[in-house]
C-alpha positions as CSV (number, residue, x, y, z in Angstrom):
1,X,0.0,0.0,0.1
2,X,2.7,2.2,1.0
3,X,4.5,1.5,-2.8
4,X,1.2,2.3,-4.2
5,X,0.7,5.8,-2.5
6,X,3.9,6.7,-3.3
7,X,3.6,6.0,-6.9
8,X,0.6,8.0,-7.2
9,X,2.1,10.9,-5.3
10,X,4.9,10.8,-7.9
11,X,2.6,10.8,-10.9
12,X,0.6,13.8,-9.5
13,X,3.9,15.6,-8.6
14,X,4.4,15.2,-12.2
15,X,1.2,16.5,-13.6
16,X,1.7,19.4,-11.1
17,X,5.1,20.2,-12.5
18,X,3.9,19.8,-16.0
19,X,1.0,22.4,-15.1
20,X,3.3,24.9,-13.6
21,X,5.7,24.6,-16.8
22,X,2.4,25.0,-19.1
23,X,1.0,27.9,-17.1
24,X,4.6,29.8,-17.4
25,X,4.3,29.2,-21.0
26,X,0.9,30.6,-21.4
27,X,2.8,33.9,-19.6
28,X,5.3,33.6,-22.1
29,X,2.7,33.5,-24.7
30,X,1.0,36.3,-23.5
31,X,4.0,38.4,-23.7
32,X,4.7,37.2,-27.0
33,X,1.0,38.1,-28.2
34,X,1.3,41.7,-26.9
35,X,4.5,42.1,-28.7
36,X,3.4,40.1,-31.8
37,X,0.2,42.5,-31.9
38,X,2.5,45.7,-31.4
39,X,4.6,44.9,-34.3
40,X,1.6,44.0,-36.3
41,X,0.3,47.4,-35.4
42,X,3.3,49.1,-36.4
43,X,3.3,47.0,-39.8
44,X,-0.5,47.7,-41.0
45,X,0.1,51.5,-39.9
46,X,3.0,51.6,-42.1
47,X,0.8,49.7,-44.9
48,X,-1.9,52.3,-44.5
49,X,0.4,55.2,-44.7
50,X,1.9,53.9,-48.0
51,X,-1.5,53.7,-49.2
52,X,-2.2,57.1,-48.2
53,X,1.1,58.4,-50.0
54,X,0.0,56.5,-52.8
55,X,-3.3,58.2,-53.4
56,X,-1.5,61.7,-52.7
57,X,0.8,60.6,-55.4
58,X,-2.1,59.6,-57.8
59,X,-4.0,62.7,-57.1
60,X,-1.1,65.0,-58.2
61,X,-0.8,62.7,-61.4
62,X,-4.8,63.2,-62.0
63,X,-4.3,67.0,-61.3
64,X,-1.8,67.4,-63.9
65,X,-3.6,65.5,-66.2
66,X,-6.4,68.1,-66.0
67,X,-4.2,70.8,-66.2
68,X,-2.5,69.8,-69.5
69,X,-6.2,69.2,-71.0
70,X,-6.9,72.7,-70.2
71,X,-3.6,73.9,-71.6
72,X,-4.6,72.0,-74.8
73,X,-7.9,73.0,-75.3
74,X,-6.9,76.4,-74.6
75,X,-4.3,76.3,-77.3
76,X,-6.8,74.8,-79.6
77,X,-9.2,77.3,-79.3
78,X,-6.8,80.0,-79.7
79,X,-5.5,78.8,-82.9
80,X,-9.3,78.3,-84.2
81,X,-9.9,81.9,-83.0
82,X,-6.8,83.3,-84.9
83,X,-7.8,81.1,-88.2
84,X,-11.1,82.6,-88.0
85,X,-9.9,86.1,-87.5
86,X,-7.5,85.9,-90.3
87,X,-10.7,84.5,-92.5
88,X,-12.3,87.4,-91.4
89,X,-9.5,90.0,-92.2
90,X,-9.2,88.4,-95.7
91,X,-13.1,88.7,-96.3
92,X,-13.3,92.1,-94.8
93,X,-10.4,93.4,-97.3
94,X,-12.3,91.8,-100.2
95,X,-15.5,93.5,-99.3
96,X,-13.9,96.6,-99.1
97,X,-12.1,96.3,-102.3
98,X,-15.4,95.3,-104.1
99,X,-17.0,98.5,-102.7
100,X,-14.1,100.6,-104.0
101,X,-14.3,98.6,-107.3
102,X,-17.9,99.3,-107.6
103,X,-17.4,103.1,-107.4
104,X,-15.3,102.8,-110.5
105,X,-16.9,104.9,-113.3
106,X,-15.0,103.8,-116.0
107,X,-17.0,100.6,-117.5
108,X,-13.7,99.3,-119.3
109,X,-11.7,99.4,-116.1
110,X,-14.5,97.7,-114.1
111,X,-15.0,94.9,-117.0
112,X,-11.4,94.2,-116.7
113,X,-11.8,93.2,-112.8
114,X,-15.4,92.5,-112.6
115,X,-15.5,88.8,-113.5
116,X,-12.5,88.1,-111.2
117,X,-14.0,89.9,-108.3
118,X,-17.3,87.9,-109.1
119,X,-15.4,84.6,-108.9
120,X,-13.3,85.6,-105.8
121,X,-16.8,86.5,-104.0
122,X,-18.4,83.2,-104.9
123,X,-15.5,81.1,-104.1
124,X,-15.3,83.2,-100.7
125,X,-19.0,83.0,-99.9
126,X,-18.7,78.7,-100.3
127,X,-15.8,78.5,-98.3
128,X,-17.1,80.8,-95.7
129,X,-19.9,78.8,-95.6
130,X,-18.2,75.6,-95.2
131,X,-15.5,77.0,-92.9
132,X,-17.0,79.5,-90.7
133,X,-20.8,79.3,-90.8
134,X,-20.8,75.5,-90.3
135,X,-17.8,75.5,-88.2
136,X,-17.6,74.3,-84.5
137,X,-15.7,74.7,-81.9
138,X,-13.0,72.0,-82.1
139,X,-13.0,71.3,-78.4
140,X,-15.8,71.2,-75.7
141,X,-15.4,73.7,-72.8
142,X,-16.6,71.0,-70.4
143,X,-14.2,68.5,-69.0
144,X,-15.7,65.3,-70.7
145,X,-14.2,62.8,-67.9
146,X,-15.0,61.5,-64.6
147,X,-12.9,60.0,-62.0
148,X,-14.0,56.3,-61.4
149,X,-13.3,55.8,-58.0
150,X,-15.8,53.2,-57.4
151,X,-13.3,50.2,-57.4
152,X,-11.0,52.1,-55.1
153,X,-13.7,52.8,-52.9
154,X,-14.7,49.2,-53.0
155,X,-11.3,48.0,-52.1
156,X,-10.6,50.2,-49.5
157,X,-14.1,49.1,-47.8
158,X,-12.8,45.7,-48.5
159,X,-9.2,46.0,-46.9
160,X,-9.5,43.5,-44.2
161,X,-7.1,40.5,-43.0
162,X,-7.0,37.0,-44.4
163,X,-7.0,33.7,-42.6
164,X,-4.0,31.7,-43.1
165,X,-4.1,28.0,-43.0
166,X,-2.5,26.9,-39.9
167,X,1.1,25.4,-40.2
168,X,2.1,22.4,-38.9
169,X,5.7,22.3,-37.2
170,X,8.7,23.0,-39.8
171,X,5.8,24.5,-42.7
172,X,5.4,27.7,-43.8
173,X,1.8,29.0,-43.3
174,X,0.0,29.1,-46.8
175,X,-3.3,30.8,-47.5
176,X,-6.7,28.9,-48.2
177,X,-8.3,28.7,-51.1
178,X,-10.7,31.9,-51.5
179,X,-14.4,31.9,-50.8
180,X,-16.8,32.9,-53.7
181,X,-17.0,36.8,-54.6
182,X,-20.4,38.4,-54.2
183,X,-22.0,40.5,-57.3
184,X,-22.4,43.9,-56.8
185,X,-26.2,43.9,-58.9
186,X,-26.3,48.0,-58.4
187,X,-22.9,48.4,-60.2
188,X,-23.7,45.9,-63.0
189,X,-25.5,47.1,-66.1
190,X,-25.8,46.7,-70.0
191,X,-25.7,49.2,-72.6
192,X,-26.0,48.7,-76.4
193,X,-24.0,45.4,-76.7
194,X,-21.8,45.8,-74.0
195,X,-22.3,44.7,-70.2
196,X,-20.4,45.7,-67.2
197,X,-20.2,43.3,-64.4
198,X,-18.9,44.3,-60.8
199,X,-18.2,42.0,-57.8
200,X,-16.9,42.3,-54.3
201,X,-13.9,40.3,-53.0
202,X,-14.8,37.6,-50.4
203,X,-14.1,38.3,-46.6
204,X,-11.2,37.0,-45.0
205,X,-9.9,35.5,-48.3
206,X,-6.2,35.9,-49.9
207,X,-6.8,36.7,-53.5
208,X,-4.4,36.9,-56.3
209,X,-6.7,37.3,-59.2
210,X,-10.2,37.0,-60.8
211,X,-11.6,34.7,-63.7
212,X,-15.2,36.2,-65.3
213,X,-17.1,34.0,-67.5
214,X,-20.1,34.8,-69.6
215,X,-22.4,32.4,-71.6
216,X,-23.0,32.7,-75.2
217,X,-26.5,34.9,-74.6
218,X,-29.0,31.9,-75.5
219,X,-28.0,29.7,-72.2
220,X,-25.1,27.9,-73.8
221,X,-21.5,27.1,-72.3
222,X,-19.8,29.4,-70.1
223,X,-16.6,30.9,-71.7
224,X,-13.8,33.0,-70.0
225,X,-13.9,36.9,-70.8
226,X,-11.5,38.2,-68.3
227,X,-8.7,37.2,-65.8
228,X,-7.1,39.6,-63.7
229,X,-7.3,41.5,-60.2
230,X,-9.8,44.3,-60.9
231,X,-13.2,43.9,-59.7
232,X,-15.3,45.4,-62.5
233,X,-15.1,44.5,-66.1
234,X,-16.7,45.9,-69.0
235,X,-17.3,43.0,-72.2
236,X,-18.0,44.7,-75.7
237,X,-18.9,43.2,-79.0
238,X,-21.7,41.2,-77.6
239,X,-24.8,40.2,-79.5
240,X,-27.9,42.6,-79.4
241,X,-31.4,41.5,-77.9
242,X,-29.4,38.7,-75.7
243,X,-29.4,37.9,-72.1
244,X,-26.0,37.1,-70.6
245,X,-25.3,35.1,-67.4
246,X,-22.1,36.2,-65.9
247,X,-20.3,34.7,-63.0
248,X,-16.9,35.0,-61.3
249,X,-14.4,33.0,-59.3
250,X,-11.5,34.1,-57.1
251,X,-8.0,32.2,-57.1
252,X,-4.7,32.4,-55.3
253,X,-1.8,30.2,-55.2
254,X,-3.8,27.3,-53.2
255,X,-6.2,26.9,-56.1
256,X,-9.6,28.4,-57.2
257,X,-12.7,29.2,-55.1
258,X,-16.3,28.5,-55.9
259,X,-18.3,30.5,-58.4
260,X,-20.3,33.7,-57.3
261,X,-23.9,33.4,-57.7
262,X,-25.3,34.2,-61.5
263,X,-26.4,37.5,-62.6
264,X,-28.2,37.9,-65.8
265,X,-27.9,41.1,-68.2
266,X,-29.9,42.0,-71.2
267,X,-28.3,43.7,-74.0
268,X,-30.2,46.5,-76.0
269,X,-32.8,45.2,-78.6
270,X,-32.1,48.3,-81.0
271,X,-28.5,49.3,-81.5
272,X,-27.4,52.9,-80.9
273,X,-24.2,54.2,-82.5
274,X,-22.3,56.9,-84.0
275,X,-19.5,57.2,-86.6
276,X,-16.1,55.7,-85.0
277,X,-13.2,58.3,-86.1
278,X,-10.5,55.9,-85.2
279,X,-12.2,52.9,-87.1
280,X,-12.3,55.4,-89.9
281,X,-8.7,56.5,-89.9
282,X,-10.3,59.9,-89.0
283,X,-7.3,61.7,-88.2
284,X,-5.5,61.3,-91.8
285,X,-8.1,60.9,-94.1
286,X,-9.8,64.4,-94.1
287,X,-13.0,63.2,-92.8
288,X,-14.9,65.5,-90.5
289,X,-16.6,64.4,-87.5
290,X,-19.3,66.7,-85.7
291,X,-22.3,66.6,-83.7
292,X,-21.2,64.3,-81.4
293,X,-19.7,61.7,-84.4
294,X,-23.3,61.5,-85.7
295,X,-22.2,63.8,-88.7
296,X,-19.5,63.3,-91.1
297,X,-18.3,65.4,-94.4
298,X,-14.7,65.5,-96.1
299,X,-12.5,67.9,-97.4
300,X,-11.2,66.4,-100.6
301,X,-12.6,65.2,-103.8
302,X,-11.4,61.5,-103.0
303,X,-13.9,59.0,-101.6
304,X,-13.3,58.3,-98.1
305,X,-14.9,55.6,-95.8
306,X,-16.5,56.3,-92.4
307,X,-17.4,53.1,-90.1
308,X,-20.0,53.0,-87.2
309,X,-19.0,52.2,-84.0
310,X,-20.6,48.8,-83.6
311,X,-20.2,45.5,-85.6
312,X,-23.4,43.2,-86.2
313,X,-23.4,39.5,-86.7
314,X,-26.7,38.6,-85.9
315,X,-30.3,40.2,-85.5
316,X,-32.3,42.6,-87.6
317,X,-30.7,46.1,-87.6
318,X,-31.9,49.4,-89.3
319,X,-30.6,53.0,-89.4
320,X,-31.0,56.1,-91.6
321,X,-28.8,58.8,-93.0
322,X,-30.0,62.2,-93.5
323,X,-28.3,64.2,-96.4
324,X,-27.7,67.4,-94.9
325,X,-25.8,68.9,-97.9
326,X,-25.6,67.6,-101.6
327,X,-23.9,70.3,-103.7
328,X,-21.5,68.8,-105.9
329,X,-21.9,66.2,-108.8
330,X,-20.8,63.0,-106.5
331,X,-22.0,59.7,-105.7
332,X,-22.2,58.7,-102.0
333,X,-22.4,55.1,-101.0
334,X,-24.1,53.5,-98.1
335,X,-24.0,50.0,-96.9
336,X,-22.1,47.7,-94.5
337,X,-18.3,46.8,-94.5
338,X,-16.2,44.2,-93.1
339,X,-13.4,46.0,-90.4
340,X,-10.7,45.7,-92.9
341,X,-12.3,47.5,-95.9
342,X,-10.4,49.8,-98.1
343,X,-10.9,53.1,-96.5
344,X,-9.6,55.2,-99.3
345,X,-11.9,54.3,-102.0
346,X,-15.6,54.4,-103.0
347,X,-17.7,51.8,-100.6
348,X,-18.0,48.5,-102.6
349,X,-15.0,48.8,-104.8
350,X,-13.4,45.7,-102.8
351,X,-15.0,42.5,-101.5
352,X,-15.2,43.8,-98.1
353,X,-18.1,46.0,-98.6
354,X,-21.7,45.6,-99.9
355,X,-23.1,49.2,-100.8
356,X,-25.5,51.1,-102.8
357,X,-24.0,54.1,-104.4
358,X,-26.6,56.8,-105.8
359,X,-26.7,60.3,-107.4
360,X,-29.8,62.7,-108.4
361,X,-31.4,60.5,-110.6
362,X,-30.7,56.7,-109.8
363,X,-28.6,54.1,-107.9
364,X,-27.0,51.1,-108.1
365,X,-25.7,48.0,-106.0
366,X,-22.1,47.6,-105.6
367,X,-19.8,44.8,-104.3
368,X,-16.0,44.2,-105.3
369,X,-16.4,46.9,-108.1
370,X,-19.2,45.1,-109.7
371,X,-22.4,47.4,-109.8
372,X,-25.7,46.2,-111.4
373,X,-29.5,46.7,-110.9
374,X,-30.0,50.3,-111.7
375,X,-32.8,51.7,-109.8
376,X,-34.5,55.0,-110.6
377,X,-35.0,57.7,-107.9
378,X,-32.1,59.6,-106.7
379,X,-31.3,62.1,-103.5
380,X,-31.2,65.7,-103.1
381,X,-30.4,67.7,-99.8
382,X,-32.8,66.6,-97.1
383,X,-33.3,62.9,-98.5
384,X,-33.2,60.1,-96.3
385,X,-31.2,57.0,-96.9
386,X,-32.4,53.6,-94.8
387,X,-30.1,50.4,-94.3
388,X,-31.8,47.3,-93.3
389,X,-29.7,44.8,-92.5
390,X,-31.2,41.5,-91.6
391,X,-28.7,38.8,-90.4
392,X,-31.7,36.2,-89.7
393,X,-32.0,36.0,-93.2
394,X,-28.8,37.2,-94.2
395,X,-29.9,40.2,-96.4
396,X,-29.3,43.9,-96.8
397,X,-32.0,46.1,-98.5
398,X,-32.2,49.8,-98.9
399,X,-34.6,52.6,-98.8
400,X,-35.1,56.1,-100.1
401,X,-37.2,58.7,-98.4
402,X,-38.8,55.6,-96.6
403,X,-39.7,53.7,-99.9
404,X,-37.7,50.6,-100.9
405,X,-35.1,51.1,-103.4
406,X,-35.2,48.1,-105.3
407,X,-35.5,44.5,-104.2
408,X,-33.1,42.7,-101.5
409,X,-29.6,44.2,-102.7
410,X,-27.3,41.4,-101.3
411,X,-28.0,38.0,-99.7
412,X,-26.0,35.4,-97.9
413,X,-24.1,37.8,-95.5
414,X,-22.3,35.8,-92.7
415,X,-19.8,37.4,-90.3
416,X,-19.3,40.6,-88.4
417,X,-20.6,43.9,-90.7
418,X,-20.1,47.3,-89.5
419,X,-22.2,50.5,-90.7
420,X,-20.7,52.2,-93.5
421,X,-20.6,55.0,-96.0
422,X,-18.2,56.7,-98.3
423,X,-18.5,60.3,-99.4
424,X,-16.3,63.3,-101.0
425,X,-16.5,66.8,-100.8
426,X,-19.8,68.5,-101.2
427,X,-21.5,65.9,-99.3
428,X,-22.6,66.0,-95.3
429,X,-24.6,63.1,-93.7
430,X,-26.0,62.7,-90.5
431,X,-26.5,59.3,-89.1
432,X,-29.6,58.1,-87.0
433,X,-29.4,54.8,-84.8
434,X,-31.9,53.2,-82.3
435,X,-34.4,53.1,-85.0
436,X,-37.2,50.1,-85.3
437,X,-36.9,48.1,-88.3
438,X,-39.7,48.9,-91.2
439,X,-42.3,46.0,-91.4
440,X,-41.5,45.9,-95.5
441,X,-41.5,42.9,-97.6
442,X,-38.3,43.0,-99.8
443,X,-38.4,40.4,-102.1
């Protein structure tokens, strides 16, 4: 019995000693917790100060960009003002000279300069109408920019700690696979044939990037449309009148997380678009775009092609052009074109465009330099040209002043087609989109 008691006491004493050591260890860990938290506070403070400094630096960059935009606009306006002033001085001088010429009592002397003055005045009147009367300020006085701070604000709101996987002895701690992101419906939208999808980072997850996927607009398979670190993405070039489902997942070095919930976005049923100066090579072609890129004219006598800002691959689409000015003996051409159409010749002169060219009395359909099917009826200033692109039947038809101009012009159109026109000096056109297709039976 004595031996048994001694043995039990020895075991109890060992447990008491172990407990005492564990208590001391806990006390030591408490000190380390305090020390570790203090060090972590200093680290977080340093990181936040670095973020604040980065924002200050970005602010200076943005303000400098605004100042440069201001200087550029003022310079352009001063150059335009100088040009108009010079034109006014020249015209005033011509007027004064003509007044003095009209005072000439010698008929022979007046006849020597009369014809020349008539031509000078007529030419000046025409160029004045083109260069001054129809001129508009080359730049807007309003700053047409807005600071897109929503992603940064969301990022700051989501600034948080991540939970690391507990490491075994001797192993490095690694982040856990991320949770599913959350869609932000109020920031998601659809405009024309583009959709914008915005999402929020999952809490307590280490994120290296996101993968955004869309279906085909008809409930088909999903495809990846974006991979990166941003939490908002705009996808262009989609089909019109289609419901797209979007989903997003996050990933890090551990792997991919779960998908977010789906969000559906409906593209526009009727397309709104303007001319696209960049697609039209507007900087070097002589094309002049005004009225928020809805109106186009050109300086030279050579034909130049202007393209619309959207391409169509399916659906039924209709748009119109009004003939604002038609002074010269020229043949503007209207139709559709592929993105690689020749920009320096009449529309329809290559195999990339399908067009109708028209004058004051008649029109022809033209593709790959072959023109055929002459149709009587032309255009004047104020006329309207309608283009009906039916990619359900793969046809292209034309209307003049709301009446069919012949039968179906082209068939078997497959691919992506952009609204297009070609014109030269003496013609000004205005594009009208977002119009319902007319219900007419073209054969």
